[in-house]
N, C-alpha and C positions, 0 to 999 in steps of 0.2 A: 356443192366443196368450190369450186371456182372460185371461187370467192375469198377463200380462206386461202387458197392458192397464190391469190390474188396477194394480197395483204402480204403471206410470207415472203412474198417478192420483194414487195412493196417496202417492210423493212431494215433489204441491204440496197433497194436503191442510191442512198448516199454512198454506196461504197462502191458502187459501177465509177466508174474510169468511160471521159467526153463519148468515145468511135463502141464502144460496150451499150451506151447508151441510146445513142440515135441506131445503131446496127436493128438491138432491140423494136426501140419507136419503128424503124423501117418494115421489122417484121409487125409487128401488131397491127399497122393498115394496110398494111399488104392482106391481108389475113381481116380483118373489117372492110376491105374493099371488094376483098374475095364471095362476101357472104357466105348463106348455109350455115351457121351460127343460129344456136338460141337467143332470146332478148336477153336470156340473163348472162350467157356468154358472150355477147358482143357488147355486158354496161364492163360487163370485167375487164374483155377486153380497154374499152372505151378506158373506165381508171388508169387501168395500168401503161396507158399511154401516157397519158398527161402525169402521170412517174415518172418514167420516163422523158417527156419534154421538160417536164422541172428542172427531173437531174441534167441537162444535157445546160438549159439555160442558166442555173446556176456555173457551172461549167464554166459556158461562154464569158459569160458576167467576173467571176474571179479573170479570166487567162485576162481580159480587158483592161481589170485593176490593176491590175502586171505589170503589163505592156503600158497604159494611160501613169504607174511608177516611173518605170525603168527611162520614161521620157522627158521628162518633166526631170530624174536626178537628171542625165543629159544635158538638158532643155539650161541645169542652173549650174550647168559647169561644171562637175562630176567628173572625172577622169574617170574613164576603163583601169582595169592592174593592166591592158597593152598599151592605154596611151601617155607622151608624156609633154 
């Protein structure tokens, strides 16, 4: 049953913001480090952690791309709304 819940959570993983995914990932890691879970639950937690790490990585890559685009536009001499 834990695997089904994990899959359900994975479906909305892309809808998570960076901070939500990071906070849930921290909780997953805490639970894994604490131990005391069955092998099946540990594997489900590991898989969820992988999904959350991917969400975080994609969000950070998107932010980096936007930042790079803004810096490139600035370097090309494009003026911002408050610049003259």
